[in-house]
N, C-alpha and C positions, 0 to 999 in steps of 0.2 A: 623363413621370415619371422620377425619378432611379433609375438602374440599381442603385446601391449599396443603396438602401432596398428595392428589389424583391428583390435577391439575399439581403439580410438576412432578409426575410420568408420566402423560400423555404427558406433554410437552417434557420431556426428551426422551421418546420413539418415539415421533412423528417425530423427525428429520426434520421437515418442519414447515412452518407457518400453524397455525390452525385458522379457522374462529371462532370468538368470538360467533357469533350467534349459531353455532353448539354446542359449549360448553354450552351455555345457555339452549338449548333444552335438551342436555344430562343430565345436572344437574337440569333441571326444575327450573331455577331461572331467574330473569329479567336481562336485559342487564346491568342496573345500579348496581345491586348486583354483577354480574360477574365482572364488571370493578373494583368494590371495592375490591373484593377478589384478582383479578390479581394485582392491585396496592399494596395490602398488601404483596403478594408473592414477587413482585418486590422489595419492601422495605426490606423484610427478606433476599433476595439474594444479595443485592447491594454490600456488602463487602466480597463477596465470589468470587470464580472463575467463577461463572455462573451469567448471567444477564437474566432477563425476559424483553423482548422487546415487547411493545405494539405499533403497528403502524396502525392507522385507525381501520379497522375491523378485523385485524389479530393480533395474538400473537405467539411468538416463544421464544425459549431458545437459548442463544448464549454465547460464552465465554466472560469473562470480558476483555475489551480492555486493562486494566491495565496489563494483563498478555499476551498480544498479541505477544510481542517479544519472550518470552520463548516458547509459543505454536508454533509460526512460526518456530523457530529454531529446536524444537523437531520433527515436521512433515516435515521439509525441511532441513535435515542435510547438504545437498550440497549447500544450499542457500548462504552461506558465504564462498567465496573463501578463502582458507587458506593463500595464498600469491599471490599478483599481481606483475607482472614484472614492471620495471621502465617505459617501453613503455606503458604498460596498464594504469599505474597511470597517466602518462602525458596525455594520450588520454582522460581518464576519467575526469581529471581536466579541460581540454579544453572544453569538451562537457558540463560539469556541469556549467561552468561559461559563456559559449557563446551560449548555446542551444537556438533554434534549429540551427544546424550547419551541413554543408556538409562535405563529406570526403575530398574534395579538399581543403576546408578551414582548416581542421585539418592538412592535409599534409603541407599546406603552413606555418602554425605556427610551426609544429614540424620539417619540413625540410626533412622528410622521408615518405615513403609510409605507409599507415595505413590499408591496406586491411586485413592482418592477425590479427592485434590487434582488429580491429572493429569486425571481425568475432568471435574472442575469447570472447570479451565483450558481444556480442549478445548471444552467447552460454551460458554464465554465467548469462544472463538476467540482466546485469547491465546497458545496453543501449538498445535502440530500435529505429526503424525507425518510425518517427512520421508524415511523409508526404513527399512531393516532392517539391523542389524549382521550382517556375514558371519561368524557364529560359531554355536555350538550353540544351538538354539532360535530362532535368527534374531529376537532381540528388536527391538522398535520403537525407532527413534531419534527423539528429540523436538527441536524447535527452536521459537523464538519466531516470532510472526507480525507482519504489518503492524499489526494491532490493538494488539499489545503496544507497538510503537514509538509509535503514536498515543497510547496510554494514558500512556506516559512523556513524551510531548511531544518526541520526538527523531525524526530521519529515518533514522539508521543505528545499528546496535548499537555501533559504535566510539565513539559519543558518550556511552556509559555512563561513569560515574565510574571512573577508573583501569582502564579496559577492558584496555589493553595489558599493564599490570602483572599483573592477575589472569589474563588469557589466557596469559601467558608462564610462569605457574607460581608467582609470588610469593604468590598467594592460596590455594595448595593447603593443605588441612587436613592437618596432620601429627600423628602420635602424639607425646605428650609424656611 
């Protein structure tokens, strides 16, 4: 029987990292030969939905990152809110461009309270508390999450429109 197919079946059912040394003992082959076989299996699988990951002395099977978005959406159908309110979008924009930011700073920019909106955005896992400001009252600092990036269809916050311009201060709201 073909060792590639045997290894593939073992990795699939393992559902965890396997020690390469244990595979060598089981198949009674040297580490060099095992690494060659694993690299060959990795090459065979590279353009499929499955990747073979070799990290140090461990090997495991994982989904191909190229299909990460669809896999995430399938297993997390509630991950993408269907529609966000105007208040939620405003608050998300402020947090994304000015993070980390406190609730008071958000309210200062929006001119209205942000308790309910922040709570809703946290429930939807679009924002999170990332720390505390070192000042009186130690207010929470908020930042956007990976879910926000996925919702926006981007990989990094720097991909937001005019991010650098807004981040550097051109987008600050000034009194007129």
